[in-house]
N, CA, C and O atoms as a Maestro MAE file, in Angstrom:
{
 s_m_m2io_version
 :::
 2.0.0
}

f_m_ct {
 s_m_title
 :::
 protein
 m_atom[264] {
  # First column is atom index #
  i_m_mmod_type
  r_m_x_coord
  r_m_y_coord
  r_m_z_coord
  i_m_residue_number
  s_m_chain_name
  s_m_pdb_residue_name
  s_m_pdb_atom_name
  i_m_atomic_number
  :::
  1 25 -15.374 -8.876 14.451 1 A "MET " " N  " 7
  2 3 -14.884 -9.892 14.906 1 A "MET " " CA " 6
  3 2 -15.654 -10.950 15.745 1 A "MET " " C  " 6
  4 15 -16.256 -10.702 16.790 1 A "MET " " O  " 8
  5 25 -15.529 -12.445 15.004 2 A "ASP " " N  " 7
  6 3 -16.265 -13.594 15.376 2 A "ASP " " CA " 6
  7 2 -16.487 -13.523 17.406 2 A "ASP " " C  " 6
  8 15 -15.435 -13.397 18.032 2 A "ASP " " O  " 8
  9 25 -17.489 -13.590 18.029 3 A "ALA " " N  " 7
  10 3 -17.498 -13.687 19.165 3 A "ALA " " CA " 6
  11 2 -16.842 -14.754 19.933 3 A "ALA " " C  " 6
  12 15 -16.371 -14.692 21.068 3 A "ALA " " O  " 8
  13 25 -16.903 -15.901 18.986 4 A "TRP " " N  " 7
  14 3 -16.044 -16.988 19.644 4 A "TRP " " CA " 6
  15 2 -14.443 -16.980 19.445 4 A "TRP " " C  " 6
  16 15 -13.772 -17.847 20.005 4 A "TRP " " O  " 8
  17 25 -13.937 -16.151 18.769 5 A "GLN " " N  " 7
  18 3 -12.552 -15.790 18.416 5 A "GLN " " CA " 6
  19 2 -11.808 -16.074 19.791 5 A "GLN " " C  " 6
  20 15 -11.202 -17.144 19.836 5 A "GLN " " O  " 8
  21 25 -11.777 -15.424 20.694 6 A "PRO " " N  " 7
  22 3 -11.181 -15.289 22.002 6 A "PRO " " CA " 6
  23 2 -11.437 -16.921 22.705 6 A "PRO " " C  " 6
  24 15 -10.456 -17.437 23.240 6 A "PRO " " O  " 8
  25 25 -12.259 -17.402 22.692 7 A "ILE " " N  " 7
  26 3 -12.530 -18.817 23.039 7 A "ILE " " CA " 6
  27 2 -11.732 -19.526 22.441 7 A "ILE " " C  " 6
  28 15 -10.951 -20.237 23.073 7 A "ILE " " O  " 8
  29 25 -11.750 -19.486 20.778 8 A "ASP " " N  " 7
  30 3 -11.145 -20.177 19.920 8 A "ASP " " CA " 6
  31 2 -9.844 -20.177 20.117 8 A "ASP " " C  " 6
  32 15 -9.118 -21.170 20.163 8 A "ASP " " O  " 8
  33 25 -9.454 -18.754 20.268 9 A "ASP " " N  " 7
  34 3 -7.903 -18.915 20.905 9 A "ASP " " CA " 6
  35 2 -7.373 -19.459 21.621 9 A "ASP " " C  " 6
  36 15 -6.172 -19.701 21.494 9 A "ASP " " O  " 8
  37 25 -8.112 -19.859 22.664 10 A "LEU " " N  " 7
  38 3 -7.867 -20.635 23.908 10 A "LEU " " CA " 6
  39 2 -7.707 -22.174 23.558 10 A "LEU " " C  " 6
  40 15 -6.724 -22.905 23.680 10 A "LEU " " O  " 8
  41 25 -8.985 -22.435 23.084 11 A "ILE " " N  " 7
  42 3 -9.105 -24.030 22.803 11 A "ILE " " CA " 6
  43 2 -8.027 -24.434 21.663 11 A "ILE " " C  " 6
  44 15 -7.880 -25.648 21.528 11 A "ILE " " O  " 8
  45 25 -7.213 -23.556 20.783 12 A "VAL " " N  " 7
  46 3 -6.395 -24.092 19.986 12 A "VAL " " CA " 6
  47 2 -4.807 -24.153 21.066 12 A "VAL " " C  " 6
  48 15 -3.903 -24.985 20.982 12 A "VAL " " O  " 8
  49 25 -4.907 -23.040 21.971 13 A "GLN " " N  " 7
  50 3 -3.713 -22.839 22.965 13 A "GLN " " CA " 6
  51 2 -3.695 -24.356 23.821 13 A "GLN " " C  " 6
  52 15 -2.672 -24.817 24.328 13 A "GLN " " O  " 8
  53 25 -4.547 -24.773 23.849 14 A "ARG " " N  " 7
  54 3 -4.774 -26.266 24.975 14 A "ARG " " CA " 6
  55 2 -5.019 -25.468 26.297 14 A "ARG " " C  " 6
  56 15 -4.561 -25.864 27.369 14 A "ARG " " O  " 8
  57 25 -5.752 -24.343 26.177 15 A "ARG " " N  " 7
  58 3 -6.106 -23.742 27.590 15 A "ARG " " CA " 6
  59 2 -7.635 -24.116 28.068 15 A "ARG " " C  " 6
  60 15 -8.597 -23.373 28.264 15 A "ARG " " O  " 8
  61 25 -7.490 -25.655 28.191 16 A "ILE " " N  " 7
  62 3 -9.015 -25.783 28.323 16 A "ILE " " CA " 6
  63 2 -9.660 -25.448 29.715 16 A "ILE " " C  " 6
  64 15 -10.847 -25.760 29.814 16 A "ILE " " O  " 8
  65 25 -9.173 -24.966 30.614 17 A "ILE " " N  " 7
  66 3 -9.733 -24.829 31.958 17 A "ILE " " CA " 6
  67 2 -10.491 -23.067 31.643 17 A "ILE " " C  " 6
  68 15 -11.608 -22.651 31.950 17 A "ILE " " O  " 8
  69 25 -9.245 -22.302 30.867 18 A "ALA " " N  " 7
  70 3 -9.433 -20.915 30.548 18 A "ALA " " CA " 6
  71 2 -10.737 -20.991 29.811 18 A "ALA " " C  " 6
  72 15 -11.759 -20.435 30.216 18 A "ALA " " O  " 8
  73 25 -10.664 -21.677 28.753 19 A "GLY " " N  " 7
  74 3 -12.122 -21.892 27.665 19 A "GLY " " CA " 6
  75 2 -13.244 -21.891 28.237 19 A "GLY " " C  " 6
  76 15 -14.111 -21.041 28.032 19 A "GLY " " O  " 8
  77 25 -13.342 -22.846 29.014 20 A "MET " " N  " 7
  78 3 -14.455 -23.456 29.584 20 A "MET " " CA " 6
  79 2 -14.984 -22.395 30.664 20 A "MET " " C  " 6
  80 15 -16.165 -22.508 30.991 20 A "MET " " O  " 8
  81 25 -14.366 -21.569 31.135 21 A "GLN " " N  " 7
  82 3 -14.548 -20.758 31.712 21 A "GLN " " CA " 6
  83 2 -15.085 -19.455 30.983 21 A "GLN " " C  " 6
  84 15 -15.958 -18.721 31.444 21 A "GLN " " O  " 8
  85 25 -14.480 -19.295 29.870 22 A "ALA " " N  " 7
  86 3 -14.771 -18.009 28.970 22 A "ALA " " CA " 6
  87 2 -15.964 -18.408 28.309 22 A "ALA " " C  " 6
  88 15 -16.666 -17.486 27.895 22 A "ALA " " O  " 8
  89 25 -16.499 -20.003 28.043 23 A "ILE " " N  " 7
  90 3 -17.699 -20.327 27.588 23 A "ILE " " CA " 6
  91 2 -18.816 -19.902 28.659 23 A "ILE " " C  " 6
  92 15 -19.717 -19.123 28.348 23 A "ILE " " O  " 8
  93 25 -18.711 -20.409 29.816 24 A "ARG " " N  " 7
  94 3 -19.439 -20.309 30.914 24 A "ARG " " CA " 6
  95 2 -20.030 -18.793 31.137 24 A "ARG " " C  " 6
  96 15 -21.203 -18.480 31.339 24 A "ARG " " O  " 8
  97 25 -18.919 -17.975 31.046 25 A "GLN " " N  " 7
  98 3 -19.164 -16.659 31.192 25 A "GLN " " CA " 6
  99 2 -20.060 -16.117 30.026 25 A "GLN " " C  " 6
  100 15 -21.121 -15.546 30.280 25 A "GLN " " O  " 8
  101 25 -19.582 -16.321 28.641 26 A "ALA " " N  " 7
  102 3 -20.074 -15.877 27.443 26 A "ALA " " CA " 6
  103 2 -21.602 -16.442 27.386 26 A "ALA " " C  " 6
  104 15 -22.383 -15.761 26.722 26 A "ALA " " O  " 8
  105 25 -22.066 -17.514 27.959 27 A "GLU " " N  " 7
  106 3 -23.073 -18.107 27.453 27 A "GLU " " CA " 6
  107 2 -24.306 -18.089 28.611 27 A "GLU " " C  " 6
  108 15 -25.530 -18.082 28.478 27 A "GLU " " O  " 8
  109 25 -23.524 -18.084 29.685 28 A "GLY " " N  " 7
  110 3 -24.156 -18.067 31.125 28 A "GLY " " CA " 6
  111 2 -24.712 -19.783 31.433 28 A "GLY " " C  " 6
  112 15 -25.794 -20.109 31.922 28 A "GLY " " O  " 8
  113 25 -23.867 -20.472 31.087 29 A "CYS " " N  " 7
  114 3 -24.337 -21.834 31.198 29 A "CYS " " CA " 6
  115 2 -23.725 -22.306 32.307 29 A "CYS " " C  " 6
  116 15 -22.923 -21.619 32.939 29 A "CYS " " O  " 8
  117 25 -24.166 -23.940 32.752 30 A "SER " " N  " 7
  118 3 -23.548 -24.774 33.701 30 A "SER " " CA " 6
  119 2 -22.417 -25.218 33.230 30 A "SER " " C  " 6
  120 15 -22.198 -24.803 32.092 30 A "SER " " O  " 8
  121 25 -21.545 -25.959 33.698 31 A "LEU " " N  " 7
  122 3 -20.167 -26.209 33.590 31 A "LEU " " CA " 6
  123 2 -20.493 -27.596 32.535 31 A "LEU " " C  " 6
  124 15 -19.773 -27.777 31.553 31 A "LEU " " O  " 8
  125 25 -21.629 -28.522 32.849 32 A "GLU " " N  " 7
  126 3 -21.748 -29.294 32.221 32 A "GLU " " CA " 6
  127 2 -22.023 -28.849 30.558 32 A "GLU " " C  " 6
  128 15 -21.616 -29.469 29.574 32 A "GLU " " O  " 8
  129 25 -22.716 -27.776 30.569 33 A "GLN " " N  " 7
  130 3 -22.955 -27.211 29.720 33 A "GLN " " CA " 6
  131 2 -21.648 -26.701 28.754 33 A "GLN " " C  " 6
  132 15 -21.608 -26.785 27.527 33 A "GLN " " O  " 8
  133 25 -20.890 -26.308 29.392 34 A "ALA " " N  " 7
  134 3 -19.529 -25.440 28.954 34 A "ALA " " CA " 6
  135 2 -18.842 -26.417 28.261 34 A "ALA " " C  " 6
  136 15 -18.464 -26.233 27.104 34 A "ALA " " O  " 8
  137 25 -18.578 -27.816 29.093 35 A "ILE " " N  " 7
  138 3 -17.803 -29.023 28.303 35 A "ILE " " CA " 6
  139 2 -18.246 -29.316 27.021 35 A "ILE " " C  " 6
  140 15 -17.530 -29.336 26.020 35 A "ILE " " O  " 8
  141 25 -19.520 -29.557 27.066 36 A "SER " " N  " 7
  142 3 -20.424 -29.692 25.755 36 A "SER " " CA " 6
  143 2 -19.719 -29.154 24.372 36 A "SER " " C  " 6
  144 15 -19.026 -29.617 23.466 36 A "SER " " O  " 8
  145 25 -20.408 -27.687 24.814 37 A "LEU " " N  " 7
  146 3 -19.822 -26.439 23.832 37 A "LEU " " CA " 6
  147 2 -18.388 -26.519 23.738 37 A "LEU " " C  " 6
  148 15 -18.047 -26.357 22.567 37 A "LEU " " O  " 8
  149 25 -17.367 -26.714 24.553 38 A "PHE " " N  " 7
  150 3 -15.796 -26.511 24.421 38 A "PHE " " CA " 6
  151 2 -15.694 -27.729 23.175 38 A "PHE " " C  " 6
  152 15 -15.313 -27.448 22.038 38 A "PHE " " O  " 8
  153 25 -16.119 -29.176 23.614 39 A "VAL " " N  " 7
  154 3 -15.967 -30.030 22.705 39 A "VAL " " CA " 6
  155 2 -16.408 -29.987 21.452 39 A "VAL " " C  " 6
  156 15 -15.733 -30.370 20.496 39 A "VAL " " O  " 8
  157 25 -17.766 -29.438 21.353 40 A "GLU " " N  " 7
  158 3 -18.062 -29.199 19.758 40 A "GLU " " CA " 6
  159 2 -17.426 -28.459 19.182 40 A "GLU " " C  " 6
  160 15 -17.110 -28.806 18.044 40 A "GLU " " O  " 8
  161 25 -16.955 -27.147 19.671 41 A "ARG " " N  " 7
  162 3 -16.094 -26.117 19.217 41 A "ARG " " CA " 6
  163 2 -14.587 -26.662 18.841 41 A "ARG " " C  " 6
  164 15 -13.991 -26.513 17.775 41 A "ARG " " O  " 8
  165 25 -14.144 -27.346 20.049 42 A "TYR " " N  " 7
  166 3 -12.751 -28.013 19.593 42 A "TYR " " CA " 6
  167 2 -12.882 -29.138 18.201 42 A "TYR " " C  " 6
  168 15 -11.903 -29.150 17.454 42 A "TYR " " O  " 8
  169 25 -13.678 -29.766 17.965 43 A "GLU " " N  " 7
  170 3 -14.010 -30.624 17.064 43 A "GLU " " CA " 6
  171 2 -14.434 -29.990 15.633 43 A "GLU " " C  " 6
  172 15 -14.291 -30.485 14.515 43 A "GLU " " O  " 8
  173 25 -14.933 -28.890 15.961 44 A "LEU " " N  " 7
  174 3 -14.903 -28.080 14.691 44 A "LEU " " CA " 6
  175 2 -13.852 -27.456 14.571 44 A "LEU " " C  " 6
  176 15 -13.553 -27.492 13.377 44 A "LEU " " O  " 8
  177 25 -12.921 -26.750 15.289 45 A "LEU " " N  " 7
  178 3 -11.714 -26.346 14.963 45 A "LEU " " CA " 6
  179 2 -10.827 -27.348 14.760 45 A "LEU " " C  " 6
  180 15 -9.982 -26.964 13.952 45 A "LEU " " O  " 8
  181 25 -10.625 -28.495 15.136 46 A "ARG " " N  " 7
  182 3 -9.979 -29.476 14.604 46 A "ARG " " CA " 6
  183 2 -10.082 -29.910 12.855 46 A "ARG " " C  " 6
  184 15 -9.199 -30.409 12.157 46 A "ARG " " O  " 8
  185 25 -11.255 -29.584 12.536 47 A "GLN " " N  " 7
  186 3 -11.833 -29.738 11.104 47 A "GLN " " CA " 6
  187 2 -11.349 -28.517 10.458 47 A "GLN " " C  " 6
  188 15 -10.730 -28.654 9.403 47 A "GLN " " O  " 8
  189 25 -11.505 -27.542 10.851 48 A "ARG " " N  " 7
  190 3 -11.291 -26.462 10.005 48 A "ARG " " CA " 6
  191 2 -10.040 -25.700 10.271 48 A "ARG " " C  " 6
  192 15 -9.789 -24.869 9.398 48 A "ARG " " O  " 8
  193 25 -9.209 -25.770 11.234 49 A "ARG " " N  " 7
  194 3 -7.721 -25.859 11.268 49 A "ARG " " CA " 6
  195 2 -6.899 -26.539 12.036 49 A "ARG " " C  " 6
  196 15 -6.361 -26.258 13.107 49 A "ARG " " O  " 8
  197 25 -6.861 -27.623 11.246 50 A "PRO " " N  " 7
  198 3 -6.148 -28.509 11.983 50 A "PRO " " CA " 6
  199 2 -4.657 -28.244 12.371 50 A "PRO " " C  " 6
  200 15 -4.133 -28.682 13.395 50 A "PRO " " O  " 8
  201 25 -3.897 -27.297 11.212 51 A "ASP " " N  " 7
  202 3 -2.756 -27.111 11.429 51 A "ASP " " CA " 6
  203 2 -2.347 -26.191 12.682 51 A "ASP " " C  " 6
  204 15 -1.193 -26.192 13.111 51 A "ASP " " O  " 8
  205 25 -3.502 -25.306 13.311 52 A "ASP " " N  " 7
  206 3 -3.222 -24.695 14.246 52 A "ASP " " CA " 6
  207 2 -3.128 -25.129 15.638 52 A "ASP " " C  " 6
  208 15 -3.180 -24.332 16.575 52 A "ASP " " O  " 8
  209 25 -2.951 -26.731 15.813 53 A "PHE " " N  " 7
  210 3 -3.039 -27.448 16.740 53 A "PHE " " CA " 6
  211 2 -1.190 -27.636 17.107 53 A "PHE " " C  " 6
  212 15 -0.497 -27.758 16.097 53 A "PHE " " O  " 8
  213 25 -0.592 -27.653 18.206 54 A "GLU " " N  " 7
  214 3 0.457 -28.246 18.248 54 A "GLU " " CA " 6
  215 2 0.535 -29.515 18.735 54 A "GLU " " C  " 6
  216 15 1.656 -30.025 18.755 54 A "GLU " " O  " 8
  217 25 -0.336 -30.103 19.107 55 A "VAL " " N  " 7
  218 3 -0.091 -31.438 19.679 55 A "VAL " " CA " 6
  219 2 -1.540 -32.447 18.826 55 A "VAL " " C  " 6
  220 15 -2.317 -31.910 18.037 55 A "VAL " " O  " 8
  221 25 -1.602 -33.623 19.139 56 A "SER " " N  " 7
  222 3 -2.225 -34.520 18.103 56 A "SER " " CA " 6
  223 2 -3.559 -34.528 19.220 56 A "SER " " C  " 6
  224 15 -3.577 -34.177 20.400 56 A "SER " " O  " 8
  225 25 -4.664 -35.079 18.342 57 A "HIS " " N  " 7
  226 3 -5.995 -34.816 19.248 57 A "HIS " " CA " 6
  227 2 -5.658 -35.984 20.814 57 A "HIS " " C  " 6
  228 15 -6.089 -35.504 21.862 57 A "HIS " " O  " 8
  229 25 -5.108 -37.074 20.913 58 A "ASP " " N  " 7
  230 3 -4.654 -37.731 21.720 58 A "ASP " " CA " 6
  231 2 -4.009 -37.341 22.942 58 A "ASP " " C  " 6
  232 15 -4.108 -37.793 24.083 58 A "ASP " " O  " 8
  233 25 -3.204 -36.236 22.371 59 A "GLY " " N  " 7
  234 3 -2.202 -35.610 23.249 59 A "GLY " " CA " 6
  235 2 -2.902 -34.323 23.896 59 A "GLY " " C  " 6
  236 15 -2.599 -33.804 24.970 59 A "GLY " " O  " 8
  237 25 -3.982 -33.892 22.940 60 A "TYR " " N  " 7
  238 3 -4.919 -32.583 23.605 60 A "TYR " " CA " 6
  239 2 -5.540 -33.033 24.770 60 A "TYR " " C  " 6
  240 15 -5.636 -32.191 25.663 60 A "TYR " " O  " 8
  241 25 -5.969 -34.101 24.981 61 A "TRP " " N  " 7
  242 3 -6.685 -34.822 25.970 61 A "TRP " " CA " 6
  243 2 -6.031 -35.372 27.030 61 A "TRP " " C  " 6
  244 15 -6.638 -35.667 28.059 61 A "TRP " " O  " 8
  245 25 -4.864 -35.544 26.896 62 A "HIS " " N  " 7
  246 3 -4.053 -36.162 27.866 62 A "HIS " " CA " 6
  247 2 -3.967 -35.488 29.380 62 A "HIS " " C  " 6
  248 15 -3.568 -34.346 29.605 62 A "HIS " " O  " 8
  249 25 -4.393 -36.375 30.296 63 A "GLY " " N  " 7
  250 3 -4.564 -35.738 31.743 63 A "GLY " " CA " 6
  251 2 -5.742 -34.511 31.968 63 A "GLY " " C  " 6
  252 15 -5.742 -33.531 32.713 63 A "GLY " " O  " 8
  253 25 -6.607 -34.948 31.116 64 A "VAL " " N  " 7
  254 3 -8.268 -34.240 31.243 64 A "VAL " " CA " 6
  255 2 -9.111 -35.336 31.885 64 A "VAL " " C  " 6
  256 15 -8.989 -36.477 31.438 64 A "VAL " " O  " 8
  257 25 -9.936 -35.107 32.869 65 A "TYR " " N  " 7
  258 3 -10.730 -35.727 33.302 65 A "TYR " " CA " 6
  259 2 -11.818 -35.061 33.648 65 A "TYR " " C  " 6
  260 15 -11.697 -34.335 34.635 65 A "TYR " " O  " 8
  261 25 -13.268 -35.113 32.906 66 A "THR " " N  " 7
  262 3 -14.562 -34.691 33.326 66 A "THR " " CA " 6
  263 2 -15.431 -35.725 33.749 66 A "THR " " C  " 6
  264 15 -16.571 -35.456 34.131 66 A "THR " " O  " 8
  :::
 }
 m_bond[263] {
  # First column is bond index #
  i_m_from
  i_m_to
  i_m_order
  :::
  1 1 2 1
  2 2 3 1
  3 3 4 2
  4 3 5 1
  5 5 6 1
  6 6 7 1
  7 7 8 2
  8 7 9 1
  9 9 10 1
  10 10 11 1
  11 11 12 2
  12 11 13 1
  13 13 14 1
  14 14 15 1
  15 15 16 2
  16 15 17 1
  17 17 18 1
  18 18 19 1
  19 19 20 2
  20 19 21 1
  21 21 22 1
  22 22 23 1
  23 23 24 2
  24 23 25 1
  25 25 26 1
  26 26 27 1
  27 27 28 2
  28 27 29 1
  29 29 30 1
  30 30 31 1
  31 31 32 2
  32 31 33 1
  33 33 34 1
  34 34 35 1
  35 35 36 2
  36 35 37 1
  37 37 38 1
  38 38 39 1
  39 39 40 2
  40 39 41 1
  41 41 42 1
  42 42 43 1
  43 43 44 2
  44 43 45 1
  45 45 46 1
  46 46 47 1
  47 47 48 2
  48 47 49 1
  49 49 50 1
  50 50 51 1
  51 51 52 2
  52 51 53 1
  53 53 54 1
  54 54 55 1
  55 55 56 2
  56 55 57 1
  57 57 58 1
  58 58 59 1
  59 59 60 2
  60 59 61 1
  61 61 62 1
  62 62 63 1
  63 63 64 2
  64 63 65 1
  65 65 66 1
  66 66 67 1
  67 67 68 2
  68 67 69 1
  69 69 70 1
  70 70 71 1
  71 71 72 2
  72 71 73 1
  73 73 74 1
  74 74 75 1
  75 75 76 2
  76 75 77 1
  77 77 78 1
  78 78 79 1
  79 79 80 2
  80 79 81 1
  81 81 82 1
  82 82 83 1
  83 83 84 2
  84 83 85 1
  85 85 86 1
  86 86 87 1
  87 87 88 2
  88 87 89 1
  89 89 90 1
  90 90 91 1
  91 91 92 2
  92 91 93 1
  93 93 94 1
  94 94 95 1
  95 95 96 2
  96 95 97 1
  97 97 98 1
  98 98 99 1
  99 99 100 2
  100 99 101 1
  101 101 102 1
  102 102 103 1
  103 103 104 2
  104 103 105 1
  105 105 106 1
  106 106 107 1
  107 107 108 2
  108 107 109 1
  109 109 110 1
  110 110 111 1
  111 111 112 2
  112 111 113 1
  113 113 114 1
  114 114 115 1
  115 115 116 2
  116 115 117 1
  117 117 118 1
  118 118 119 1
  119 119 120 2
  120 119 121 1
  121 121 122 1
  122 122 123 1
  123 123 124 2
  124 123 125 1
  125 125 126 1
  126 126 127 1
  127 127 128 2
  128 127 129 1
  129 129 130 1
  130 130 131 1
  131 131 132 2
  132 131 133 1
  133 133 134 1
  134 134 135 1
  135 135 136 2
  136 135 137 1
  137 137 138 1
  138 138 139 1
  139 139 140 2
  140 139 141 1
  141 141 142 1
  142 142 143 1
  143 143 144 2
  144 143 145 1
  145 145 146 1
  146 146 147 1
  147 147 148 2
  148 147 149 1
  149 149 150 1
  150 150 151 1
  151 151 152 2
  152 151 153 1
  153 153 154 1
  154 154 155 1
  155 155 156 2
  156 155 157 1
  157 157 158 1
  158 158 159 1
  159 159 160 2
  160 159 161 1
  161 161 162 1
  162 162 163 1
  163 163 164 2
  164 163 165 1
  165 165 166 1
  166 166 167 1
  167 167 168 2
  168 167 169 1
  169 169 170 1
  170 170 171 1
  171 171 172 2
  172 171 173 1
  173 173 174 1
  174 174 175 1
  175 175 176 2
  176 175 177 1
  177 177 178 1
  178 178 179 1
  179 179 180 2
  180 179 181 1
  181 181 182 1
  182 182 183 1
  183 183 184 2
  184 183 185 1
  185 185 186 1
  186 186 187 1
  187 187 188 2
  188 187 189 1
  189 189 190 1
  190 190 191 1
  191 191 192 2
  192 191 193 1
  193 193 194 1
  194 194 195 1
  195 195 196 2
  196 195 197 1
  197 197 198 1
  198 198 199 1
  199 199 200 2
  200 199 201 1
  201 201 202 1
  202 202 203 1
  203 203 204 2
  204 203 205 1
  205 205 206 1
  206 206 207 1
  207 207 208 2
  208 207 209 1
  209 209 210 1
  210 210 211 1
  211 211 212 2
  212 211 213 1
  213 213 214 1
  214 214 215 1
  215 215 216 2
  216 215 217 1
  217 217 218 1
  218 218 219 1
  219 219 220 2
  220 219 221 1
  221 221 222 1
  222 222 223 1
  223 223 224 2
  224 223 225 1
  225 225 226 1
  226 226 227 1
  227 227 228 2
  228 227 229 1
  229 229 230 1
  230 230 231 1
  231 231 232 2
  232 231 233 1
  233 233 234 1
  234 234 235 1
  235 235 236 2
  236 235 237 1
  237 237 238 1
  238 238 239 1
  239 239 240 2
  240 239 241 1
  241 241 242 1
  242 242 243 1
  243 243 244 2
  244 243 245 1
  245 245 246 1
  246 246 247 1
  247 247 248 2
  248 247 249 1
  249 249 250 1
  250 250 251 1
  251 251 252 2
  252 251 253 1
  253 253 254 1
  254 254 255 1
  255 255 256 2
  256 255 257 1
  257 257 258 1
  258 258 259 1
  259 259 260 2
  260 259 261 1
  261 261 262 1
  262 262 263 1
  263 263 264 2
  :::
 }
}
C-alpha cells in the first residue's frame, strides 16, 4: 500500500486538520511544511481523482484560514 493512502483518504474526505496532523507525524515536519505538503497533495488528488471529492474546489477550502 502507498504510504500516502491514509493521508489521501483524509484529504479526499475533507478532514483537513487530521490530514495535516498525519502529514506532520509521517514527515516529522513543521506546521508550515505540513500545510504546503497538504496543498500539493490536494492539488495532485484533484487532478487524478476529481470524482472522489464531494465538494467543489472553492467549497473544499471554505472556512479554512491558514
